[in-house]
C-alpha positions as CSV (number, residue, x, y, z in Angstrom):
1,M,124.9,92.9,91.6
2,K,122.0,90.5,91.0
3,S,118.5,91.9,91.6
4,K,116.3,90.1,94.0
5,L,113.5,87.9,92.8
6,M,110.3,88.0,94.7
7,R,107.9,85.0,94.5
8,I,104.3,85.8,95.4
9,A,101.5,83.2,95.7
10,F,97.9,84.5,95.2
11,A,95.0,82.4,96.6
12,T,92.8,82.4,93.4
13,I,89.6,80.8,92.2
14,A,90.4,79.6,88.6
15,N,93.2,79.2,86.0
16,K,93.3,82.7,84.6
17,G,96.8,83.8,85.7
18,L,97.1,87.6,86.2
19,E,93.4,88.0,85.3
20,D,92.3,85.6,88.0
21,N,90.4,86.7,91.1
22,I,91.4,86.5,94.7
23,S,89.7,83.7,96.6
24,H,87.5,84.2,99.7
25,E,89.7,82.0,101.8
26,F,93.3,80.9,101.8
27,G,93.1,77.2,102.6
28,R,90.0,76.6,100.5
29,S,91.1,78.4,97.3
30,K,90.9,76.4,94.2
31,T,94.2,77.5,92.7
32,F,97.3,79.5,93.6
33,T,98.8,81.8,91.0
34,I,102.5,82.1,91.6
35,V,104.0,85.3,90.2
36,D,107.8,85.9,90.0
37,I,108.7,89.6,90.1
38,E,112.1,91.0,89.4
39,E,113.0,94.7,89.0
40,N,109.3,95.6,89.6
41,K,108.2,93.6,86.5
42,V,106.4,90.2,86.2
43,K,108.9,87.6,85.1
44,S,106.8,84.5,85.1
45,V,103.3,83.3,86.1
46,E,102.5,79.7,87.2
47,I,99.2,78.3,88.3
48,I,99.0,75.3,90.6
49,Q,96.0,73.5,92.0
50,N,95.5,73.6,95.7
51,P,97.5,70.6,97.0
52,A,95.1,70.2,100.0
53,S,91.8,70.6,98.2
54,M,90.7,67.1,98.9
55,L,91.2,67.4,102.7
56,T,88.4,68.1,105.1
57,H,90.6,69.7,107.8
58,G,94.1,71.2,108.0
59,K,94.2,72.6,104.6
60,G,95.9,75.9,105.5
61,P,99.1,74.4,107.1
62,I,99.6,71.9,104.2
63,V,99.2,74.7,101.6
64,A,101.6,77.0,103.6
65,K,104.3,74.3,103.8
66,H,103.9,73.5,100.1
67,L,104.2,77.1,99.1
68,S,107.2,77.5,101.4
69,N,108.9,74.5,99.6
70,M,108.3,76.5,96.4
71,Q,110.3,79.4,97.8
72,V,107.4,81.7,98.0
73,N,108.2,85.0,99.8
74,M,104.7,86.4,100.2
75,I,101.1,85.1,100.1
76,V,98.2,87.3,99.1
77,S,94.7,86.2,100.2
78,S,91.5,87.8,101.5
79,E,91.7,85.9,104.8
80,F,94.2,83.9,106.9
81,G,93.1,81.8,109.8
82,P,94.9,82.1,113.1
83,G,96.8,78.8,112.8
84,V,98.1,79.4,109.3
85,S,99.0,83.0,110.2
86,V,101.4,81.7,113.0
87,L,102.8,79.1,110.7
88,L,103.5,81.6,107.9
89,D,105.3,83.9,110.4
90,E,107.4,80.9,111.5
91,L,108.2,80.1,107.9
92,G,109.2,83.7,107.2
93,I,106.5,84.3,104.6
94,K,104.9,87.7,104.5
95,K,101.1,87.9,104.4
96,L,99.1,90.5,102.4
97,I,95.4,91.0,102.5
98,A,93.4,91.7,99.3
99,K,89.7,92.1,98.7
100,P,88.1,88.8,97.5
101,G,87.2,89.0,93.8
102,Q,90.0,91.5,93.1
103,R,92.1,90.6,90.0
104,V,95.7,89.5,90.6
105,I,97.1,92.2,88.2
106,D,95.2,94.9,90.1
107,V,96.6,93.8,93.4
108,L,100.1,93.8,92.0
109,K,99.5,97.4,90.8
110,D,97.6,98.7,93.8
111,K,100.2,97.4,96.3
112,A,103.0,98.8,94.2
113,L,104.5,95.3,93.7
114,I,105.0,96.1,90.0
115,S,105.6,99.4,88.2
């Protein structure tokens, strides 16, 4: 039986991978750190720039759809606006709140997403 891969997107502030910090806001984060987890271990880490960073309005829904297209199962951010929360629910993507400034690796450990 094949183990299930979990793909988690973290709203982050730079290009530091697992050492990066959680952004203060989902739609306005500079980057997203995409972490693939299998059998409670990190399998890969990818950093993407926020695809909606140049927009004035409507960033959250565009980012949510982009991450959905990347087969993300869960998004970790310090905040989700009401509109994007509903959209993520409709897309079947779980939301997880983390403190802004917390490191990605610490969130993974604190939330027992890796062993």
